[in-house]
KOLVOPA-53627 format. One record per residue: residue number from 1; x, y negated, z of N, C-alpha, C in turn. Coordinates in Angstrom, 3 decimals. Layout:
REM residues N
+-----+----------+----------+----------+----------+----------+----------+----------+----------+----------+
: seq :      npx :      npy :      npz :     capx :     capy :     capz :      cpx :      cpy :      cpz :
+-----+----------+----------+----------+----------+----------+----------+----------+----------+----------+
: NUM :        X :        Y :        Z :        X :        Y :        Z :        X :        Y :        Z :
...
+-----+----------+----------+----------+----------+----------+----------+----------+----------+----------+
REM end
This chain:
REM residues 104
+-----+----------+----------+----------+----------+----------+----------+----------+----------+----------+
: seq :      npx :      npy :      npz :     capx :     capy :     capz :      cpx :      cpy :      cpz :
+-----+----------+----------+----------+----------+----------+----------+----------+----------+----------+
:   1 :  138.015 :  -59.654 :  -55.904 :  136.536 :  -59.451 :  -55.970 :  136.135 :  -57.995 :  -55.490 :
:   2 :  136.886 :  -57.033 :  -56.337 :  136.693 :  -55.511 :  -55.992 :  136.764 :  -55.268 :  -54.353 :
:   3 :  137.760 :  -56.024 :  -53.959 :  137.853 :  -55.635 :  -52.335 :  136.225 :  -56.071 :  -51.591 :
:   4 :  135.761 :  -56.907 :  -51.960 :  134.512 :  -57.481 :  -51.603 :  133.540 :  -56.668 :  -51.424 :
:   5 :  133.519 :  -56.050 :  -52.884 :  132.303 :  -55.069 :  -53.366 :  132.442 :  -53.618 :  -52.382 :
:   6 :  133.615 :  -53.344 :  -52.182 :  134.008 :  -52.049 :  -51.431 :  133.540 :  -52.268 :  -50.279 :
:   7 :  133.935 :  -53.354 :  -49.548 :  133.496 :  -53.830 :  -48.348 :  131.808 :  -54.080 :  -48.026 :
:   8 :  131.338 :  -54.391 :  -48.991 :  129.770 :  -54.621 :  -49.038 :  129.179 :  -53.082 :  -49.241 :
:   9 :  129.484 :  -52.336 :  -49.976 :  129.404 :  -50.858 :  -49.885 :  129.613 :  -50.079 :  -48.689 :
:  10 :  130.590 :  -50.433 :  -48.143 :  131.135 :  -49.829 :  -46.870 :  129.777 :  -49.813 :  -45.721 :
:  11 :  129.463 :  -51.448 :  -45.772 :  128.647 :  -51.939 :  -44.805 :  127.168 :  -51.183 :  -45.218 :
:  12 :  126.887 :  -51.161 :  -46.178 :  125.631 :  -50.596 :  -46.723 :  125.594 :  -49.243 :  -46.222 :
:  13 :  126.815 :  -48.571 :  -46.473 :  126.528 :  -46.816 :  -46.319 :  126.450 :  -47.036 :  -44.642 :
:  14 :  127.236 :  -47.688 :  -43.863 :  127.217 :  -47.880 :  -42.497 :  125.491 :  -47.996 :  -42.004 :
:  15 :  125.043 :  -49.232 :  -42.434 :  123.852 :  -49.647 :  -42.261 :  122.794 :  -48.223 :  -42.730 :
:  16 :  123.006 :  -47.614 :  -43.879 :  122.064 :  -46.502 :  -44.159 :  122.343 :  -45.304 :  -43.211 :
:  17 :  123.416 :  -44.892 :  -42.967 :  123.920 :  -43.992 :  -41.853 :  123.144 :  -44.241 :  -40.300 :
:  18 :  123.383 :  -45.520 :  -40.224 :  122.473 :  -45.974 :  -38.641 :  120.899 :  -45.706 :  -38.868 :
:  19 :  120.559 :  -45.938 :  -39.866 :  118.833 :  -45.749 :  -40.098 :  118.900 :  -44.306 :  -40.137 :
:  20 :  119.544 :  -43.368 :  -40.789 :  119.379 :  -42.072 :  -40.580 :  119.407 :  -41.616 :  -39.517 :
:  21 :  120.503 :  -41.929 :  -38.950 :  120.288 :  -41.306 :  -37.170 :  119.524 :  -41.665 :  -36.523 :
:  22 :  119.216 :  -43.394 :  -36.605 :  117.852 :  -43.391 :  -35.783 :  116.768 :  -42.647 :  -35.976 :
:  23 :  116.560 :  -42.390 :  -37.486 :  115.396 :  -41.793 :  -37.974 :  115.298 :  -39.956 :  -37.565 :
:  24 :  116.664 :  -39.563 :  -37.248 :  116.842 :  -38.485 :  -37.040 :  116.242 :  -38.183 :  -35.451 :
:  25 :  116.823 :  -39.045 :  -34.378 :  116.512 :  -39.213 :  -33.237 :  114.902 :  -39.298 :  -32.839 :
:  26 :  114.247 :  -40.061 :  -33.600 :  113.017 :  -40.552 :  -33.528 :  112.285 :  -39.131 :  -33.965 :
:  27 :  112.809 :  -38.541 :  -34.816 :  111.906 :  -37.116 :  -35.264 :  112.195 :  -36.236 :  -34.328 :
:  28 :  113.199 :  -36.260 :  -33.711 :  113.474 :  -34.943 :  -32.260 :  112.351 :  -35.659 :  -31.329 :
:  29 :  112.011 :  -36.695 :  -31.291 :  111.037 :  -37.142 :  -29.814 :  109.964 :  -36.564 :  -30.326 :
:  30 :  109.467 :  -36.925 :  -31.641 :  108.444 :  -36.632 :  -32.313 :  107.829 :  -35.091 :  -32.060 :
:  31 :  108.974 :  -34.426 :  -32.691 :  108.986 :  -32.776 :  -32.156 :  108.691 :  -32.554 :  -30.964 :
:  32 :  109.421 :  -33.015 :  -30.237 :  109.119 :  -32.727 :  -28.540 :  107.857 :  -33.073 :  -28.171 :
:  33 :  107.237 :  -34.043 :  -28.660 :  106.019 :  -34.501 :  -28.118 :  105.016 :  -33.753 :  -28.631 :
:  34 :  105.075 :  -33.064 :  -29.832 :  104.138 :  -32.394 :  -30.518 :  104.094 :  -30.806 :  -29.691 :
:  35 :  105.222 :  -30.484 :  -29.303 :  105.312 :  -29.173 :  -28.787 :  105.071 :  -29.228 :  -27.375 :
:  36 :  105.030 :  -30.336 :  -26.591 :  104.391 :  -30.510 :  -25.293 :  102.980 :  -30.531 :  -25.802 :
:  37 :  102.389 :  -31.312 :  -26.384 :  100.837 :  -31.288 :  -26.589 :  100.478 :  -29.934 :  -26.882 :
:  38 :  100.990 :  -29.087 :  -27.658 :  100.788 :  -27.968 :  -28.288 :  100.466 :  -26.968 :  -27.035 :
:  39 :  101.424 :  -26.994 :  -26.108 :  101.664 :  -26.111 :  -25.003 :  100.501 :  -26.639 :  -23.786 :
:  40 :  100.342 :  -27.961 :  -23.847 :   99.142 :  -28.434 :  -22.850 :   97.741 :  -28.065 :  -23.275 :
:  41 :   97.654 :  -28.028 :  -24.709 :   96.241 :  -27.676 :  -25.345 :   96.068 :  -25.971 :  -25.277 :
:  42 :   97.025 :  -25.212 :  -25.543 :   97.171 :  -24.080 :  -25.280 :   97.064 :  -23.487 :  -23.838 :
:  43 :   97.375 :  -24.177 :  -22.890 :   96.946 :  -23.987 :  -21.359 :   95.744 :  -24.279 :  -21.033 :
:  44 :   95.067 :  -25.727 :  -21.484 :   93.779 :  -25.860 :  -21.318 :   92.737 :  -24.996 :  -22.059 :
:  45 :   93.076 :  -24.512 :  -23.315 :   92.300 :  -23.181 :  -23.837 :   92.146 :  -21.976 :  -23.048 :
:  46 :   93.318 :  -21.825 :  -22.270 :   93.321 :  -20.610 :  -21.627 :   92.475 :  -20.578 :  -20.195 :
:  47 :   92.564 :  -21.871 :  -19.558 :   91.613 :  -22.165 :  -18.574 :   90.320 :  -22.372 :  -18.875 :
:  48 :   89.914 :  -22.753 :  -19.917 :   88.427 :  -22.927 :  -20.493 :   88.052 :  -21.121 :  -20.896 :
:  49 :   88.810 :  -20.472 :  -21.376 :   88.730 :  -19.362 :  -21.825 :   88.086 :  -18.475 :  -20.450 :
:  50 :   88.982 :  -18.404 :  -19.571 :   88.673 :  -17.810 :  -17.895 :   87.587 :  -18.337 :  -17.603 :
:  51 :   87.509 :  -19.527 :  -17.396 :   86.176 :  -20.269 :  -16.838 :   85.106 :  -19.675 :  -17.568 :
:  52 :   84.804 :  -19.367 :  -18.835 :   83.832 :  -19.211 :  -19.720 :   83.475 :  -17.627 :  -19.365 :
:  53 :   84.723 :  -16.684 :  -19.369 :   84.301 :  -15.324 :  -18.937 :   83.935 :  -15.268 :  -17.612 :
:  54 :   84.156 :  -15.924 :  -16.923 :   83.621 :  -15.995 :  -15.457 :   82.304 :  -16.177 :  -15.170 :
:  55 :   82.222 :  -16.993 :  -15.949 :   80.655 :  -17.473 :  -15.957 :   79.698 :  -16.608 :  -16.765 :
:  56 :   80.005 :  -16.183 :  -17.835 :   79.494 :  -15.154 :  -18.268 :   79.032 :  -13.657 :  -17.877 :
:  57 :   80.220 :  -13.674 :  -16.878 :   80.277 :  -12.504 :  -15.893 :   79.160 :  -12.670 :  -14.753 :
:  58 :   79.107 :  -13.911 :  -14.117 :   78.122 :  -14.121 :  -13.602 :   76.797 :  -14.200 :  -13.781 :
:  59 :   76.865 :  -14.512 :  -15.084 :   75.344 :  -14.625 :  -15.570 :   74.657 :  -13.159 :  -15.820 :
:  60 :   75.632 :  -12.363 :  -16.490 :   75.215 :  -10.768 :  -16.476 :   74.533 :  -10.332 :  -15.261 :
:  61 :   75.527 :  -10.650 :  -14.117 :   75.364 :   -9.887 :  -12.807 :   73.781 :  -10.648 :  -12.385 :
:  62 :   73.662 :  -11.873 :  -12.641 :   72.502 :  -12.341 :  -12.452 :   71.278 :  -11.834 :  -12.939 :
:  63 :   71.458 :  -11.738 :  -14.336 :   70.542 :  -10.813 :  -15.322 :   70.241 :   -9.596 :  -14.885 :
:  64 :   71.260 :   -8.625 :  -14.276 :   70.940 :   -7.450 :  -13.836 :   70.500 :   -7.420 :  -12.532 :
:  65 :   70.622 :   -8.489 :  -11.809 :   69.971 :   -8.388 :  -10.281 :   70.921 :   -7.986 :   -9.250 :
:  66 :   72.194 :   -8.245 :   -9.684 :   73.123 :   -7.647 :   -8.823 :   73.797 :   -9.036 :   -8.314 :
:  67 :   73.355 :  -10.089 :   -8.344 :   73.881 :  -11.107 :   -7.465 :   72.827 :  -12.103 :   -7.345 :
:  68 :   72.831 :  -12.492 :   -6.235 :   71.720 :  -13.682 :   -6.110 :   72.306 :  -14.806 :   -5.206 :
:  69 :   73.813 :  -14.842 :   -5.617 :   74.552 :  -16.159 :   -5.241 :   74.509 :  -17.126 :   -6.039 :
:  70 :   74.875 :  -18.432 :   -6.644 :   74.814 :  -19.224 :   -7.447 :   76.017 :  -19.092 :   -8.295 :
:  71 :   76.107 :  -19.377 :   -9.266 :   77.249 :  -19.570 :  -10.382 :   78.235 :  -20.370 :   -9.770 :
:  72 :   79.613 :  -19.875 :  -10.103 :   80.754 :  -20.915 :   -9.694 :   80.337 :  -22.023 :  -10.442 :
:  73 :   80.653 :  -23.222 :   -9.787 :   80.875 :  -24.694 :  -10.700 :   82.491 :  -24.599 :  -11.076 :
:  74 :   82.682 :  -24.831 :  -12.108 :   84.088 :  -25.101 :  -12.649 :   84.483 :  -26.446 :  -12.636 :
:  75 :   85.942 :  -26.827 :  -11.714 :   86.042 :  -28.159 :  -11.603 :   86.438 :  -28.488 :  -13.134 :
:  76 :   87.024 :  -28.006 :  -13.958 :   87.588 :  -28.630 :  -15.326 :   86.473 :  -29.222 :  -16.199 :
:  77 :   85.155 :  -28.673 :  -15.524 :   84.008 :  -29.747 :  -16.682 :   83.460 :  -29.185 :  -17.676 :
:  78 :   84.352 :  -27.846 :  -18.114 :   83.570 :  -27.255 :  -19.449 :   82.401 :  -26.306 :  -19.128 :
:  79 :   82.546 :  -25.543 :  -17.971 :   81.298 :  -24.519 :  -17.614 :   80.686 :  -25.035 :  -16.587 :
:  80 :   81.107 :  -26.096 :  -16.000 :   80.308 :  -26.887 :  -14.767 :   79.021 :  -26.910 :  -14.966 :
:  81 :   78.586 :  -27.949 :  -15.746 :   76.987 :  -28.246 :  -16.531 :   76.204 :  -26.821 :  -16.774 :
:  82 :   77.110 :  -25.858 :  -17.416 :   76.143 :  -24.991 :  -17.717 :   76.027 :  -24.191 :  -16.517 :
:  83 :   76.798 :  -24.090 :  -15.488 :   76.594 :  -23.320 :  -14.010 :   75.361 :  -23.984 :  -13.480 :
:  84 :   75.613 :  -25.064 :  -13.811 :   74.789 :  -26.099 :  -12.619 :   73.195 :  -25.818 :  -13.287 :
:  85 :   73.054 :  -25.804 :  -14.563 :   71.816 :  -25.475 :  -15.165 :   71.394 :  -24.292 :  -14.611 :
:  86 :   72.070 :  -22.998 :  -14.945 :   71.930 :  -21.550 :  -14.650 :   71.188 :  -21.997 :  -12.889 :
:  87 :   72.349 :  -22.342 :  -12.068 :   71.583 :  -22.364 :  -10.729 :   70.627 :  -22.964 :  -10.302 :
:  88 :   70.172 :  -24.358 :  -11.405 :   69.067 :  -24.798 :  -11.073 :   67.908 :  -23.870 :  -11.632 :
:  89 :   67.918 :  -23.455 :  -12.466 :   66.819 :  -22.279 :  -13.166 :   66.540 :  -21.400 :  -12.188 :
:  90 :   67.724 :  -21.002 :  -11.564 :   67.301 :  -19.926 :  -10.744 :   66.746 :  -20.033 :   -9.345 :
:  91 :   67.119 :  -21.224 :   -8.557 :   66.573 :  -21.826 :   -7.816 :   64.872 :  -22.062 :   -8.084 :
:  92 :   64.608 :  -22.534 :   -9.257 :   63.239 :  -22.681 :   -9.511 :   62.284 :  -21.514 :   -9.967 :
:  93 :   63.004 :  -20.587 :  -10.371 :   62.172 :  -19.408 :  -10.597 :   62.383 :  -18.436 :   -9.387 :
:  94 :   63.482 :  -18.091 :   -8.649 :   63.409 :  -17.214 :   -7.745 :   63.620 :  -18.198 :   -6.535 :
:  95 :   63.146 :  -18.905 :   -5.960 :   63.281 :  -19.889 :   -4.918 :   63.627 :  -18.806 :   -3.367 :
:  96 :   62.765 :  -17.897 :   -3.148 :   63.261 :  -16.985 :   -2.098 :   64.367 :  -16.296 :   -2.224 :
:  97 :   64.599 :  -15.471 :   -3.582 :   65.676 :  -14.622 :   -3.863 :   67.131 :  -14.858 :   -4.092 :
:  98 :   67.046 :  -16.410 :   -4.489 :   68.305 :  -17.203 :   -4.954 :   68.839 :  -17.937 :   -3.929 :
:  99 :   70.026 :  -17.616 :   -3.480 :   70.458 :  -18.479 :   -2.395 :   71.242 :  -19.644 :   -3.082 :
: 100 :   70.856 :  -20.750 :   -2.980 :   71.453 :  -21.751 :   -3.564 :   72.778 :  -22.382 :   -2.540 :
: 101 :   73.838 :  -22.505 :   -3.167 :   74.664 :  -23.399 :   -2.244 :   75.961 :  -23.746 :   -3.123 :
: 102 :   77.150 :  -23.501 :   -2.382 :   78.278 :  -24.326 :   -3.167 :   78.615 :  -23.183 :   -4.327 :
: 103 :   78.207 :  -21.974 :   -4.354 :   78.718 :  -21.116 :   -5.529 :   79.869 :  -19.962 :   -4.755 :
: 104 :   80.309 :  -19.024 :   -5.462 :   81.281 :  -18.306 :   -4.980 :   82.877 :  -18.357 :   -5.500 :
+-----+----------+----------+----------+----------+----------+----------+----------+----------+----------+
REM end
């Protein structure tokens, strides 16, 4: 009888070890995915930051009268609708001075 209980304990230990190894590998994959998502989010924030700064520069130039060209339309979607609205407003307010088009 003691031999069978030792065998059962060894099998339980093997099952537990297998489970822990599987859990470790799953955790490693989850960590890689989280790191990848963080990097993608960081890159997207940087793109958005640059687009916002560019749009603000263009709006300041428009307000100072230094620029008569339309604001650039960002393809990433964050600043595009705002630039569109500014361009529309400028076209309505200054139709002769503001040259609507594709942006610069």
